N, C-alpha and C positions, 0 to 999 in steps of 0.2 A: 714254749716251757720246758723247764728243767725240774723234776721234781722228784725225791730220792727215797718219799716214802709213798710203797706201794697201795696203804688203805688210799693215800691221797690224791695218788693219780686216779685210783679208778672212782674217786669223790666225781674231781673233777672229769672224767671220759661218761660218766652219765651225766653230769650238768652241759657240760655241749651237746649232748643226746638228750636231753629234755629241758629244759630253758630257751625258753625261743626268742629273747635276748640275747644270750650265748651264742646259741645254734645259728646266728647269720654270720660269726666271728669263724664258726668251723673251721668252715675252707681253704683258715689263713691261720690255722692253730695246729701245728705240731708236738704232741705232750712223750718225753725226753723221760722214759721212766729207768735214772741212772745218775751219776754225780755229772756236772755243767764239761768236767773236766775232760770226758771220757763221748762226750757232745762231738760228732762230726755231720756237716753238711760239706751237700756240694755248689750254696751258693755262700758266698762270706755277709753276715750281717752286716743293720746301717747303725741299730739301736741294741745294745743290750737293755735289759735293766733291772738288777740284782738288788735280792733285799738277804744273800750271808751272813749271818754272823760272825762275821772272820774273827773277833776278839775268841771266840770259840773255835778256832779249829786250830794247828799246830802251824808254825810258821813257813813248813817248805807248800801244807797243800794249799797258804794265803796263798804266798810266791806262787805255782802251780795251776792258780783258778784263773788268776791275771794273766796269767802267759796265756792260756787260753781263751782268753777273752781280745785276746792279740791277736791269734790265729783263726778268731771265726768270724774278727770283725776288716770288712773292707777301709781299704786304705783313707781316711776323715773319719772314720766312724767314732763313735759314743757310745761307752759305758758310764753306767748312775747305777751310782750304790748308795747305804747310806753307813752312820755308825753314830752309836749316843756319843756323844761332848765329854767328852773328856775321865771315861770310862774306866778306861787303861792305869787310870793316874789313881781315880777313884780305889779300886781294887788295890790298888799298891799296901795300904799296911796292912789288909785281910788276911793275906794269900802267903802260902813261904816264900824261900829262897829260888826254887827250879822254875813256878808258876810265872815271879816275878822278869825272869828269864825270859820265859817265852810269850810273856808279851810285852818284855823290851825290844823281843826280836818283829814280833807286828809291827808296832812302830813303826821300827827302822825299813821294813819290806813297802807301809804303805806309805813314811815319808817317802822312799823311792817313787814311790807310782807319780803318789800327788806332786811332788815336786815336778817330774821329765811328762805327765800325761794333761792334771789337772787344768780343765776350761774352764768352769765356774764350780763355788762352792758357797754354801749356804746356810748359813745357822738355823735352827726351826726351833725359837725359846719356849712355843708355844706347849710342844709333845713334850709327851713325858715318858723318858728321859727328853730333854735338849737333843736334841741332834743337826747332827751335820751328812748334808745331803748335798752329793760331791758327781760333779761332768768327768770324764778323762776322754780326747780324743787322740785317737790311734791314726 
């Protein structure tokens, strides 16, 4: 698990140490306190599941995160993430020029990654707001 918020890291540690259901998983889970881009591991991963809000980050951070996924995964490994459907388009009329450009750049980065790596996508209409789940293969 990668988590940047120290309070949430402490909460997770307590949960793994005290909850019987979570204790069973403790030897299978390592908590990395810091950004995912700084994660180093001796063994590459088979799968990455990501819940980061990419639309909230600078474009270069989004690009760096996906580069770190590629470095951390075994060949053929998958990275899975979600994003709210049409959120960048919906924000457009309500934000300034600089923010529109930032969102346009993020759309470009994600578009290239999706075009190159997407294995599966599913639109979840019952989510509020509706969201895309995406599985990328490296």
